[in-house]
C-alpha positions as CSV (number, residue, x, y, z in Angstrom):
1,X,1.0,10.0,-19.8
2,X,1.9,7.4,-17.5
3,X,5.7,8.1,-15.8
4,X,8.3,6.7,-14.2
5,X,10.1,8.2,-11.7
6,X,13.4,6.6,-11.6
7,X,15.7,7.6,-12.3
8,X,14.7,10.6,-10.3
9,X,15.9,9.2,-6.8
10,X,15.4,12.1,-4.5
11,X,11.8,13.0,-6.3
12,X,10.6,9.8,-5.5
13,X,12.3,9.1,-2.3
14,X,10.0,12.3,-1.3
15,X,7.0,10.9,-2.6
16,X,8.3,7.5,-0.9
17,X,8.6,9.1,2.5
18,X,5.6,11.5,2.2
19,X,2.6,9.2,1.3
20,X,2.5,6.9,-1.3
21,X,2.3,6.1,-4.8
22,X,1.1,6.3,-7.6
23,X,0.6,9.8,-8.1
24,X,-2.0,10.9,-10.4
25,X,-2.4,14.7,-11.9
26,X,-5.3,15.3,-13.6
27,X,-6.5,18.7,-14.9
28,X,-4.1,20.6,-12.9
29,X,-4.8,18.5,-9.9
30,X,-2.2,16.5,-8.0
31,X,-3.9,12.7,-6.6
32,X,-1.5,10.7,-4.3
33,X,-3.0,7.4,-3.4
34,X,-4.4,4.6,-5.0
35,X,-7.6,5.0,-3.6
36,X,-8.1,8.2,-3.9
37,X,-7.2,8.3,-7.8
38,X,-10.0,5.5,-8.2
39,X,-12.3,8.1,-6.2
40,X,-11.7,10.6,-8.2
41,X,-11.6,8.3,-11.3
42,X,-15.1,7.1,-10.4
43,X,-16.9,10.6,-9.9
44,X,-15.7,11.3,-13.3
45,X,-15.9,8.8,-15.2
46,X,-19.2,6.5,-13.9
47,X,-19.4,4.9,-16.6
48,X,-17.8,1.3,-16.1
49,X,-18.1,1.9,-12.3
50,X,-15.8,0.3,-10.1
51,X,-17.9,1.3,-7.1
52,X,-20.6,-1.3,-6.8
53,X,-24.3,0.2,-7.7
54,X,-26.0,-1.6,-4.7
55,X,-25.3,0.2,-1.4
56,X,-24.3,-3.3,0.7
57,X,-22.4,-4.6,-1.6
58,X,-20.4,-0.8,-1.9
59,X,-20.2,-1.4,1.4
60,X,-18.4,-4.6,1.4
61,X,-16.0,-3.8,-2.0
62,X,-14.5,-0.5,-0.5
63,X,-14.2,-2.5,3.1
64,X,-12.2,-5.3,0.8
65,X,-10.4,-2.5,-0.9
66,X,-9.0,-1.3,2.4
67,X,-8.2,-4.6,3.8
68,X,-6.0,-5.1,1.2
69,X,-4.4,-2.3,0.1
70,X,-3.4,-1.5,3.8
71,X,-2.9,-4.9,4.8
72,X,-2.1,-7.8,2.6
73,X,-0.1,-5.1,0.4
74,X,1.9,-3.8,2.9
75,X,2.6,-7.7,4.6
76,X,3.9,-8.6,0.9
77,X,6.1,-6.1,0.7
78,X,7.7,-7.2,4.1
79,X,7.8,-10.6,2.5
80,X,9.3,-10.0,-0.6
81,X,11.9,-7.8,0.6
82,X,13.2,-9.8,3.7
83,X,13.2,-12.8,0.8
84,X,15.2,-10.9,-2.5
85,X,17.5,-8.6,-0.4
86,X,20.0,-10.8,-0.9
87,X,19.2,-11.0,-4.8
88,X,20.0,-6.8,-5.4
89,X,20.8,-8.1,-9.3
90,X,16.8,-9.3,-9.2
91,X,15.0,-6.1,-7.0
92,X,16.8,-3.4,-9.2
93,X,16.0,-5.1,-12.3
94,X,12.8,-5.1,-11.4
95,X,11.8,-1.7,-9.9
96,X,14.2,-0.6,-12.9
97,X,11.4,-2.2,-15.5
98,X,11.4,-0.2,-18.8
99,X,14.3,1.5,-18.2
100,X,18.0,1.9,-19.1
101,X,21.2,-0.3,-18.2
102,X,22.4,2.6,-16.8
103,X,19.6,2.8,-14.5
104,X,19.7,-0.8,-13.4
105,X,23.6,0.1,-13.0
106,X,22.8,2.7,-9.9
107,X,19.8,1.2,-8.8
108,X,22.3,-2.0,-8.4
109,X,25.1,0.1,-6.3
110,X,22.6,1.6,-4.6
111,X,20.5,-1.7,-3.3
112,X,24.0,-3.3,-1.9
113,X,25.2,0.6,0.3
114,X,24.1,-0.3,4.4
115,X,22.3,3.4,3.9
116,X,19.6,1.9,1.2
117,X,18.8,-1.6,3.4
118,X,18.6,1.1,6.3
119,X,16.1,2.5,5.3
120,X,14.2,-0.3,3.3
121,X,14.1,-1.5,7.4
122,X,13.2,1.6,8.8
123,X,10.4,2.3,6.2
124,X,9.5,-1.5,6.4
125,X,10.6,-2.9,9.6
126,X,11.6,-5.6,7.4
127,X,13.1,-8.6,10.3
128,X,13.4,-11.6,10.1
129,X,9.9,-12.3,13.1
130,X,7.9,-9.1,11.2
131,X,8.4,-11.4,7.8
132,X,7.4,-15.1,9.5
133,X,3.9,-12.7,10.6
134,X,3.3,-11.4,6.7
135,X,3.2,-14.6,5.2
136,X,0.6,-15.7,7.9
137,X,-0.9,-12.9,7.2
138,X,-1.1,-13.3,3.3
139,X,-2.2,-17.0,3.9
140,X,-4.6,-15.4,5.3
141,X,-5.8,-12.6,2.4
142,X,-5.5,-15.7,0.2
143,X,-8.3,-18.0,2.1
144,X,-10.2,-14.5,2.1
145,X,-10.4,-14.7,-0.8
146,X,-11.6,-17.5,-1.5
147,X,-13.5,-17.1,1.5
148,X,-15.3,-14.4,-0.2
149,X,-15.9,-15.4,-3.5
150,X,-18.9,-15.4,-5.3
151,X,-20.9,-17.2,-7.6
152,X,-20.2,-14.8,-10.5
153,X,-16.3,-15.6,-9.8
154,X,-16.1,-12.1,-8.6
155,X,-15.6,-11.1,-4.2
156,X,-18.8,-9.3,-4.6
157,X,-21.9,-9.1,-6.3
158,X,-22.3,-10.1,-10.0
159,X,-19.1,-7.9,-12.1
160,X,-15.2,-6.5,-11.3
161,X,-15.5,-4.5,-9.1
162,X,-12.8,-2.0,-7.0
163,X,-12.2,-5.5,-4.5
164,X,-11.4,-7.7,-7.3
165,X,-8.6,-5.1,-9.0
166,X,-6.7,-4.5,-5.5
167,X,-6.8,-8.1,-4.2
168,X,-5.3,-9.2,-7.9
169,X,-3.1,-6.4,-8.7
170,X,-1.6,-6.3,-5.3
171,X,-0.7,-10.0,-4.9
172,X,0.0,-10.6,-8.0
173,X,4.0,-11.6,-7.4
174,X,2.4,-14.4,-6.3
175,X,0.8,-15.5,-9.5
176,X,3.3,-14.4,-12.0
177,X,0.4,-13.8,-14.6
178,X,1.0,-13.5,-18.1
179,X,-0.6,-10.4,-18.8
180,X,1.2,-8.4,-16.6
181,X,1.2,-5.1,-18.5
182,X,5.7,-4.5,-17.8
183,X,8.1,-6.4,-19.2
184,X,9.5,-7.8,-15.6
185,X,12.6,-9.7,-15.8
186,X,11.2,-13.7,-15.1
187,X,10.2,-14.5,-11.5
188,X,13.0,-15.0,-9.0
189,X,12.7,-19.1,-7.7
190,X,11.5,-18.4,-4.4
191,X,10.5,-21.0,-2.2
192,X,8.3,-18.8,-0.2
193,X,6.4,-17.6,-3.9
194,X,6.1,-21.7,-5.2
195,X,4.8,-22.2,-1.7
196,X,1.4,-21.1,-2.4
197,X,1.4,-22.0,-5.9
198,X,-1.4,-25.4,-5.0
199,X,-3.7,-22.2,-3.1
200,X,-7.0,-22.0,-5.6
201,X,-6.3,-17.7,-5.2
202,X,-3.5,-18.3,-7.4
203,X,-5.9,-19.6,-9.8
204,X,-8.7,-16.5,-9.0
205,X,-5.7,-13.9,-9.4
206,X,-4.2,-15.4,-12.8
207,X,-7.9,-15.6,-14.2
208,X,-8.8,-12.2,-12.9
209,X,-5.9,-10.6,-15.1
210,X,-6.3,-12.9,-18.5
211,X,-10.6,-11.9,-18.4
212,X,-9.9,-7.9,-17.3
213,X,-6.6,-6.6,-17.9
214,X,-6.3,-4.9,-21.1
215,X,-3.4,-3.4,-23.6
216,X,-1.2,-0.5,-21.4
217,X,0.1,2.3,-22.6
218,X,4.4,3.1,-22.4
219,X,5.8,4.2,-19.4
220,X,8.0,7.3,-20.3
221,X,11.0,9.1,-18.9
């Protein structure tokens, strides 16, 4: 069962300060961070593996997973915060997807506060210079997708792997595929987002969602 940390702001902030999300509770064990979650699920359910069987391909897939998770993902969040911090209505609607209007109003108020922006600036180093560097790195990340792409249409070998999952899921705001599993608000009218629309990696992200995004469970409070 999937649960949102919202509207429990202190609990969400505690997870953010101590580490990262998502968090999986599995048979009494709490696993923090998507990489560790996938490792445990691979160990328990190897029949639909995200790790390639070939040792060299597995190493390559994990290298790409690390790159998109620890670099490109952070760059995207940094740029998005800087681009959208003057649009608290969209940001509050986005982060409270699946929640009620009362929760949305709370977060809209918080996002307008100087304390909220001070926390975000410290957590993600939100500066114009940092965002400019991250914009360049995001284009390089998209270039890396096209450079790594195999004849199979996947980043490693002939099958969907952790590399494809990580790249497509973290960079989805650049593509906004129709198969998104949540009822997000419409994509913002961002010149930055539009600037990537002609990049071939955007079509690759949409294709990965079309081929592999299955049904998902409803989020509960």
